[in-house]
Structures are given as structure tokens and as C-alpha cells.
C-alpha positions as CSV (number, residue, x, y, z in Angstrom):
1,X,30.4,-81.0,16.8
2,X,26.7,-80.4,17.4
3,X,24.8,-80.3,14.1
4,X,22.9,-77.1,13.3
5,X,19.2,-77.0,14.3
6,X,16.7,-77.2,11.4
7,X,14.5,-74.1,12.0
8,X,12.5,-74.3,8.8
9,X,9.3,-75.3,10.6
10,X,9.7,-72.6,13.2
11,X,10.3,-70.0,10.5
12,X,7.2,-71.1,8.6
13,X,5.1,-70.9,11.8
14,X,6.4,-67.4,12.5
15,X,5.6,-66.2,9.0
16,X,2.2,-67.9,9.2
17,X,1.4,-66.2,12.5
18,X,2.5,-62.8,11.1
19,X,0.1,-63.2,8.2
20,X,-2.7,-64.4,10.5
21,X,-2.3,-61.4,12.8
22,X,-2.5,-59.1,9.8
23,X,-5.8,-60.8,8.8
24,X,-4.7,-60.5,5.1
25,X,-6.5,-63.6,4.0
26,X,-6.4,-62.7,0.3
27,X,-2.6,-62.5,0.4
28,X,-2.3,-65.9,2.1
29,X,-4.8,-67.4,-0.3
30,X,-2.8,-66.1,-3.3
31,X,0.4,-67.6,-1.9
32,X,-1.3,-71.0,-1.3
33,X,-2.7,-71.0,-4.8
34,X,0.7,-70.1,-6.3
35,X,2.4,-72.8,-4.3
36,X,-0.3,-75.4,-5.3
37,X,0.0,-74.5,-9.0
38,X,3.8,-74.6,-8.9
39,X,3.6,-78.1,-7.4
40,X,1.1,-79.2,-10.1
41,X,3.6,-77.9,-12.8
42,X,6.5,-79.7,-11.3
43,X,4.7,-83.0,-10.3
44,X,2.5,-83.5,-13.3
45,X,4.3,-81.3,-15.9
46,X,1.1,-79.4,-16.8
47,X,0.8,-75.8,-17.8
48,X,-1.3,-73.8,-15.3
49,X,-1.8,-70.6,-17.2
50,X,-5.4,-71.5,-18.2
51,X,-7.5,-73.3,-15.5
52,X,-10.3,-74.7,-17.6
53,X,-12.1,-78.0,-18.3
54,X,-9.2,-79.2,-20.5
55,X,-6.8,-78.5,-17.6
56,X,-9.1,-80.4,-15.2
57,X,-9.3,-83.4,-17.5
58,X,-5.5,-83.5,-17.9
59,X,-4.9,-83.2,-14.1
60,X,-7.5,-85.9,-13.5
61,X,-5.7,-88.3,-15.9
62,X,-2.2,-87.6,-14.6
63,X,-3.0,-87.5,-10.9
64,X,-5.6,-90.3,-10.7
65,X,-7.6,-88.1,-8.4
66,X,-11.4,-87.8,-8.6
67,X,-12.5,-85.5,-11.4
68,X,-15.3,-84.0,-9.3
69,X,-12.9,-83.0,-6.5
70,X,-10.4,-81.6,-8.9
71,X,-13.2,-79.5,-10.6
72,X,-14.4,-78.2,-7.2
73,X,-10.8,-77.2,-6.3
74,X,-9.9,-75.6,-9.6
75,X,-13.2,-73.7,-9.8
76,X,-12.7,-72.4,-6.2
77,X,-9.2,-71.3,-7.1
78,X,-10.5,-69.4,-10.2
79,X,-13.2,-67.8,-7.9
80,X,-10.7,-66.7,-5.4
81,X,-8.3,-65.4,-8.1
82,X,-11.1,-63.2,-9.4
83,X,-12.4,-62.0,-6.0
84,X,-11.3,-58.7,-4.5
85,X,-11.4,-60.0,-1.0
86,X,-11.1,-63.4,0.8
87,X,-12.6,-64.2,4.1
88,X,-11.2,-66.5,6.8
89,X,-13.8,-69.1,5.8
90,X,-12.7,-68.9,2.2
91,X,-9.1,-69.4,3.2
92,X,-10.0,-72.4,5.4
93,X,-12.1,-74.0,2.6
94,X,-9.2,-73.5,0.1
95,X,-6.8,-75.1,2.5
96,X,-9.1,-78.0,3.0
97,X,-9.6,-78.6,-0.7
98,X,-5.9,-78.5,-1.4
99,X,-5.1,-80.8,1.5
100,X,-7.8,-83.2,0.3
101,X,-6.2,-83.2,-3.2
102,X,-2.8,-84.1,-1.7
103,X,-4.1,-86.9,0.6
104,X,-5.8,-89.0,-1.9
């Protein structure tokens, strides 16, 4: 019996293309932020309700990542959460900051 094909990546690409075609960068940014914060909660067992200096310190200690890079990422997340709109450049920068956090 031939095993079922895993179409998860294909599905994710299709959804990504749909959002990209709509040019709704704010919605994509919000979803990336929600996913990132959920991963922080699950991986490091930290509350993500208040993203302040105390949170940055705790994430730095638990993750071992550079405090300056964490501060830059969290401050950018707060900025985007408070913004009415999000440009494509904002979305690219958010993605780069999140990817940089995961890689190190």
C-alpha cells in the first residue's frame, strides 16, 4: 500500500501565497507574532502577556540568546502590535528577527 503523501508544506505555501496576494501584511505579522509567542510559552515556559524588560531578562536567561537581539525583537513586536498598519518591509524585518532568534 502506497503511504499517504504529506501535503503540509504544500498547504502552508498555498496559504502563504493567498495572504501575500491579498497584501494584508498586518494580518500575517499578527499571526507570526502569535506563533512566536506561543512557541516561547511552550519552549521556555514563560508568560507572554506583558512584553517588558522583565520578560526580556527572563527570556535571555532561559534561552541563552543575546539580550540585545531579544530586546530588539520584543520591542519590534510591541511596535507592530500597536501599529495600525504593517508594510511589506516591516513584515520582512519581523521575519528576519524571528529567524535570527531561532538560529542562534
